[in-house]
C-alpha positions as CSV (number, residue, x, y, z in Angstrom):
1,X,74.6,89.7,93.5
2,X,78.0,91.1,94.5
3,X,78.2,93.1,91.2
4,X,75.3,95.2,92.4
5,X,77.3,96.2,95.4
6,X,80.2,97.9,93.6
7,X,78.9,101.4,94.5
8,X,78.4,100.3,98.1
9,X,81.9,99.0,98.3
10,X,83.3,102.2,96.9
11,X,81.4,104.5,99.2
12,X,82.3,102.5,102.4
13,X,86.0,102.2,101.4
14,X,86.3,105.9,100.5
15,X,84.9,106.9,103.8
16,X,87.1,104.4,105.6
17,X,90.2,105.7,103.9
18,X,89.4,109.2,105.0
19,X,89.0,108.1,108.6
20,X,92.1,106.1,108.5
21,X,94.4,108.8,107.1
22,X,92.9,111.3,109.6
23,X,93.7,108.9,112.4
24,X,97.4,108.9,111.5
25,X,97.7,112.6,110.6
26,X,96.0,113.5,113.9
27,X,97.8,111.2,116.3
28,X,101.2,109.9,114.9
29,X,103.3,113.0,114.0
30,X,106.2,113.8,116.3
31,X,106.5,117.5,115.8
32,X,109.5,117.7,118.2
33,X,112.0,115.1,117.0
34,X,110.6,114.2,113.6
35,X,109.3,111.0,112.2
36,X,106.1,109.2,113.5
37,X,104.9,107.5,116.6
38,X,103.6,104.1,115.6
39,X,102.6,102.5,119.0
40,X,99.1,104.1,119.2
41,X,96.1,103.0,121.2
42,X,92.6,102.8,119.8
43,X,91.8,106.4,120.9
44,X,95.1,107.8,119.5
45,X,97.1,107.9,122.7
46,X,100.8,107.0,122.4
47,X,101.7,104.0,124.7
48,X,105.3,103.6,123.5
49,X,107.6,106.2,121.9
50,X,109.9,103.6,120.2
51,X,110.0,104.3,116.5
52,X,110.1,101.2,114.2
53,X,111.8,101.8,110.9
54,X,109.6,99.6,108.8
55,X,106.6,101.7,109.9
56,X,108.5,105.1,109.6
57,X,109.4,104.3,106.0
58,X,106.0,102.8,105.1
59,X,104.2,105.9,106.4
60,X,106.5,108.2,104.2
61,X,105.6,106.0,101.2
62,X,101.9,106.0,102.1
63,X,101.7,109.8,102.4
64,X,103.7,110.3,99.2
65,X,101.5,107.8,97.2
66,X,98.3,109.3,98.5
67,X,99.6,112.8,97.6
68,X,100.5,111.6,94.1
69,X,97.4,109.6,93.2
70,X,94.4,110.8,95.3
71,X,93.3,114.3,94.5
72,X,91.7,114.9,98.0
73,X,95.0,114.1,99.7
74,X,97.0,116.6,97.6
75,X,97.4,118.8,100.6
76,X,100.6,120.6,101.6
77,X,100.6,119.1,105.1
78,X,100.6,115.5,103.6
79,X,103.6,116.2,101.5
80,X,105.4,118.1,104.2
81,X,104.8,115.2,106.7
82,X,106.3,112.8,104.1
83,X,109.4,115.0,103.6
84,X,110.0,115.5,107.3
85,X,109.6,111.7,107.8
86,X,112.1,111.1,105.1
87,X,114.6,113.6,106.7
88,X,114.3,111.6,110.0
89,X,114.9,108.4,108.1
90,X,118.0,109.7,106.3
91,X,119.4,111.3,109.4
92,X,119.0,108.4,111.9
93,X,118.1,105.2,110.1
94,X,120.8,104.3,107.6
95,X,124.4,103.6,108.4
96,X,126.2,105.8,105.8
97,X,129.1,103.3,105.4
98,X,127.2,100.0,105.1
99,X,123.7,101.2,104.0
100,X,122.3,98.9,106.6
101,X,119.1,100.3,108.3
102,X,118.1,99.9,111.9
103,X,114.9,98.2,112.9
104,X,114.0,100.4,115.9
105,X,115.0,103.8,117.2
106,X,114.3,105.9,120.3
107,X,112.0,108.9,119.7
108,X,115.2,111.0,119.3
109,X,116.6,108.7,116.6
110,X,119.1,106.7,118.6
111,X,119.4,103.0,117.4
112,X,117.8,100.4,119.5
113,X,117.8,97.2,117.4
114,X,119.0,96.0,114.0
115,X,117.8,92.8,112.1
116,X,119.7,90.3,110.0
117,X,117.2,90.8,107.2
118,X,116.7,93.2,104.3
119,X,113.2,94.6,105.1
120,X,114.1,97.9,106.8
121,X,116.2,98.6,103.8
122,X,113.4,97.7,101.4
123,X,110.9,100.0,103.0
124,X,113.6,102.7,103.2
125,X,114.0,102.4,99.4
126,X,110.2,102.5,98.9
127,X,110.0,105.7,100.9
128,X,112.8,107.5,99.1
129,X,111.6,106.3,95.6
130,X,108.0,107.4,96.0
131,X,109.0,110.7,97.6
132,X,111.5,111.2,94.7
133,X,108.6,110.8,92.3
134,X,106.3,113.3,94.1
135,X,108.9,115.9,95.0
136,X,110.9,115.6,91.8
137,X,114.1,115.7,93.8
138,X,116.9,113.6,92.3
139,X,118.6,113.2,95.6
140,X,115.7,110.9,96.8
141,X,115.8,108.9,93.6
142,X,119.5,108.5,93.8
143,X,119.2,107.3,97.4
144,X,116.6,104.7,96.3
145,X,118.8,103.4,93.5
146,X,121.8,103.1,95.6
147,X,119.9,101.1,98.2
148,X,118.3,99.0,95.4
149,X,121.7,97.9,94.2
150,X,122.8,97.1,97.7
151,X,119.7,94.9,98.2
152,X,120.2,93.1,94.9
153,X,123.8,92.3,95.9
154,X,122.8,91.0,99.4
155,X,119.9,88.9,98.1
156,X,121.4,87.5,94.9
157,X,125.2,87.5,95.5
158,X,126.4,87.8,99.1
159,X,124.4,88.1,102.2
160,X,127.3,88.1,104.7
161,X,127.0,91.9,105.0
162,X,123.6,91.7,106.7
163,X,125.2,89.6,109.5
164,X,123.8,86.2,109.0
165,X,125.7,83.4,110.6
166,X,125.8,80.0,109.0
167,X,125.2,77.2,111.5
168,X,125.6,73.5,110.8
169,X,122.2,72.6,112.1
170,X,120.3,75.2,110.1
171,X,120.5,74.3,106.4
172,X,120.2,77.3,104.0
173,X,116.6,77.9,103.0
174,X,114.4,80.2,100.9
175,X,111.9,82.3,102.7
176,X,108.8,83.4,100.7
177,X,109.1,86.9,102.1
178,X,112.4,87.7,100.4
179,X,111.4,87.2,96.7
180,X,108.0,88.7,97.4
181,X,109.7,91.8,98.7
182,X,112.0,91.8,95.6
183,X,108.9,91.9,93.3
184,X,107.6,94.8,95.4
185,X,110.6,97.0,95.3
186,X,111.3,96.2,91.6
187,X,107.8,97.4,90.8
188,X,108.5,100.5,92.9
189,X,111.7,101.3,91.1
190,X,110.0,100.8,87.7
191,X,107.2,103.2,88.8
192,X,109.9,105.7,89.5
193,X,111.7,105.1,86.2
194,X,110.3,102.6,83.7
195,X,113.6,102.6,81.8
196,X,115.2,100.7,84.6
197,X,113.1,97.5,83.9
198,X,115.9,96.1,81.7
199,X,118.5,96.7,84.4
200,X,116.5,94.7,86.9
201,X,115.1,92.1,84.6
202,X,117.4,89.4,85.9
203,X,116.3,90.2,89.5
204,X,112.7,90.0,88.4
205,X,113.2,86.6,86.8
206,X,115.0,85.5,89.9
207,X,112.2,86.7,92.2
208,X,109.5,85.0,90.2
209,X,111.4,81.7,90.1
210,X,112.1,81.8,93.8
211,X,108.4,82.5,94.6
212,X,107.4,79.5,92.5
213,X,109.8,77.2,94.4
214,X,107.4,77.5,97.3
215,X,104.5,76.0,95.4
216,X,104.1,72.3,96.5
217,X,101.7,69.4,96.6
218,X,100.8,69.6,92.9
219,X,100.1,73.3,93.3
220,X,97.7,73.0,96.2
221,X,100.0,74.5,98.8
222,X,102.3,77.5,99.1
223,X,104.9,76.8,101.8
224,X,106.6,79.7,103.7
225,X,110.0,78.0,103.8
226,X,111.7,75.6,101.4
227,X,115.3,74.5,100.6
228,X,117.4,76.5,98.3
229,X,116.6,74.0,95.5
230,X,112.9,74.1,96.3
231,X,112.8,70.9,98.3
232,X,110.4,70.6,101.3
233,X,112.1,71.0,104.7
234,X,111.5,68.8,107.6
235,X,109.8,69.9,110.8
236,X,107.2,72.6,111.6
237,X,109.1,75.3,109.8
238,X,109.0,73.3,106.6
239,X,105.3,72.6,106.9
240,X,104.3,76.2,107.6
241,X,101.8,78.0,105.4
242,X,100.8,81.7,105.8
243,X,97.6,82.2,103.7
244,X,97.9,86.0,103.9
245,X,101.5,86.0,102.5
246,X,100.5,83.6,99.7
247,X,97.6,85.8,98.7
248,X,99.8,88.9,98.9
249,X,102.3,87.2,96.6
250,X,99.4,86.6,94.3
251,X,98.6,90.2,93.6
252,X,102.3,91.0,93.3
253,X,102.5,88.4,90.6
254,X,99.2,89.4,89.0
255,X,100.3,93.1,88.9
256,X,103.6,92.0,87.2
257,X,101.7,89.8,84.7
258,X,99.4,92.7,83.8
259,X,102.2,95.1,83.4
260,X,104.3,92.7,81.3
261,X,101.4,91.1,79.4
262,X,102.1,87.6,80.7
263,X,98.8,85.7,80.5
264,X,100.0,82.4,81.9
265,X,101.6,84.1,84.9
266,X,98.3,85.9,85.6
267,X,96.4,82.6,85.6
268,X,98.8,81.0,88.0
269,X,98.9,84.1,90.2
270,X,95.1,83.8,90.7
271,X,94.6,80.1,91.0
272,X,97.7,79.0,92.9
273,X,98.5,82.1,95.0
274,X,95.0,83.4,95.6
275,X,92.3,80.8,95.3
276,X,94.1,77.9,96.8
277,X,95.4,79.7,99.9
278,X,92.0,81.3,100.3
279,X,90.3,77.9,100.2
280,X,92.6,76.4,102.9
281,X,93.0,79.6,104.8
282,X,89.4,80.7,105.3
283,X,87.9,79.6,108.7
284,X,84.7,77.9,107.6
285,X,83.3,78.0,111.2
286,X,83.9,81.6,112.3
287,X,85.0,83.3,109.1
288,X,88.2,85.2,108.5
289,X,91.7,84.1,107.4
290,X,93.8,82.0,109.7
291,X,97.3,83.5,110.4
292,X,99.3,80.3,110.1
293,X,98.5,76.7,109.1
294,X,100.4,73.4,108.9
295,X,100.3,71.8,105.5
296,X,99.9,68.3,107.0
297,X,97.2,69.3,109.5
298,X,99.4,69.4,112.6
299,X,98.9,72.2,115.2
300,X,101.2,75.0,114.0
301,X,104.1,75.8,116.2
302,X,103.1,79.4,116.3
303,X,100.8,80.0,119.3
304,X,99.0,82.8,117.5
305,X,98.2,80.5,114.5
306,X,94.4,80.9,114.7
307,X,94.3,84.7,115.2
308,X,92.6,86.8,112.6
309,X,95.0,89.6,111.6
310,X,94.2,92.8,109.7
311,X,96.8,92.6,107.0
312,X,95.9,89.2,105.4
313,X,92.4,90.6,104.9
314,X,93.8,93.8,103.4
315,X,95.9,91.8,101.0
316,X,93.0,89.6,100.1
317,X,90.8,92.6,99.3
318,X,93.4,93.9,96.9
319,X,94.0,90.5,95.4
320,X,90.5,89.4,94.6
321,X,89.3,92.8,93.5
322,X,92.3,92.9,91.1
323,X,91.5,89.4,89.9
324,X,87.9,90.4,89.2
325,X,89.0,93.6,87.4
326,X,91.4,91.7,85.3
327,X,89.2,88.7,84.4
328,X,85.6,90.0,84.9
329,X,84.9,86.6,86.6
330,X,82.3,87.3,89.2
331,X,83.4,84.5,91.5
332,X,86.4,86.6,92.4
333,X,84.2,89.5,93.3
334,X,82.1,87.2,95.4
335,X,85.2,86.3,97.4
336,X,86.1,89.9,97.7
337,X,82.6,90.6,99.1
338,X,83.0,87.8,101.7
339,X,86.3,89.3,102.9
340,X,84.8,92.8,102.8
341,X,81.8,91.8,104.9
342,X,83.9,90.0,107.4
343,X,86.4,92.9,107.7
344,X,83.8,95.6,108.0
345,X,81.9,93.7,110.7
346,X,85.0,92.9,112.8
347,X,88.1,95.0,112.2
348,X,86.8,98.5,111.3
349,X,86.4,101.2,113.9
350,X,83.8,103.5,112.3
351,X,84.0,106.0,115.2
352,X,87.7,106.6,115.9
353,X,89.2,105.5,112.6
354,X,91.6,102.8,111.4
355,X,91.3,99.0,111.9
356,X,91.9,96.9,114.9
357,X,94.7,94.5,114.1
358,X,94.3,91.4,116.1
359,X,91.1,89.3,116.6
360,X,90.7,85.9,118.3
361,X,89.5,83.0,116.2
362,X,85.8,83.9,116.9
363,X,86.4,87.5,115.7
364,X,86.5,89.4,119.0
365,X,89.1,92.2,119.3
366,X,92.1,90.8,121.2
367,X,94.4,93.8,121.2
368,X,92.8,97.2,121.2
369,X,95.7,99.2,119.9
370,X,95.6,100.5,116.3
371,X,99.4,100.7,115.9
372,X,102.4,98.7,117.3
373,X,105.7,97.1,116.4
374,X,104.3,95.6,113.1
375,X,101.1,97.6,112.4
376,X,101.3,101.2,111.2
377,X,100.1,103.6,108.5
378,X,100.5,101.1,105.6
379,X,98.4,97.9,105.0
380,X,95.0,99.5,105.7
381,X,95.4,102.7,103.8
382,X,97.3,101.0,100.9
383,X,94.5,98.4,100.5
384,X,91.7,101.1,100.8
385,X,93.5,103.3,98.3
386,X,94.0,100.6,95.8
387,X,90.5,99.2,96.1
388,X,89.0,102.6,95.8
389,X,91.0,103.2,92.6
390,X,89.9,99.9,91.1
391,X,86.3,100.4,92.1
392,X,86.2,103.9,90.7
393,X,87.5,102.5,87.4
394,X,84.9,99.8,87.4
395,X,81.9,101.9,88.3
396,X,82.8,104.4,85.6
């Protein structure tokens, strides 16, 4: 039945992408100081002028990728906005001596906060790399490669430069987000210059191995945090599962498997990182994916554990449509259809554009804003763009 809906999926997703991009183009651009406002209410009004670097960089990447790959977005104003956003990033975000990037800035670009993680730097790299592809400017590409080498050093060799303090009561551990992000930025760098795949092959192998350390309980669970040797950690942190993260890791791995022709990796990506997390993450009473779960069935420590967030559903749409396109197995399209139907009856604002980000367990809108500290012009348009491209290929 779901195979008969491919044209319906394509039509709705294409219209949704148009509304979503229009929302950000209309409401987020700071024409005075540069960059983008990301704290935006449902009707487009700015409720906080703080600029969060993850979202600044993601929006530059998103505009550049749309301009490069989607004909109807090949407009001068899209590319110009990406370039101006990159200029804001280069001027205010990165410490020229350490290459560390801030997490939050004032609207004028003054630093507000920095994190002891690599994620601001990763999104900065993605922005520079994609804009380098689109603009052809070597300066952007060089900036991306310099940052890439810094990140590889911090992740694989020495993380002291990012300010982490070692405490006796906090044993070193592996967070799923780090090797996932490595897979993402390596793919981005290879998109910019495929000849670099050999240079970063060791980092690719490391990232895959680190991701697989998080697979536990005979492959039935993907844990968010494990020991450096892959052992399970005690306490709530060690029992934490994030279904959306696991499913997102699934399509990162499947994309790698397709590009590198690794059949066994593709099968594991689908079964272990997509199907299993979907099975334990889907709320069978109200629908939608839980935010957090405890592998042993305890109440998660996170108070927001049963909220339904936008981005896990975005990642699940990409994952299961990619799995269907790769395997032609209709059961993956059936799961995509279930996620699509839930999302388009709960998250999507057909009138004003974009998606609401936070629903309660029953699916009611809990926070009416369309943008905030963590939500910007990225997960929704990326998912819609990728799904539109896959659906176009399949319907042709």
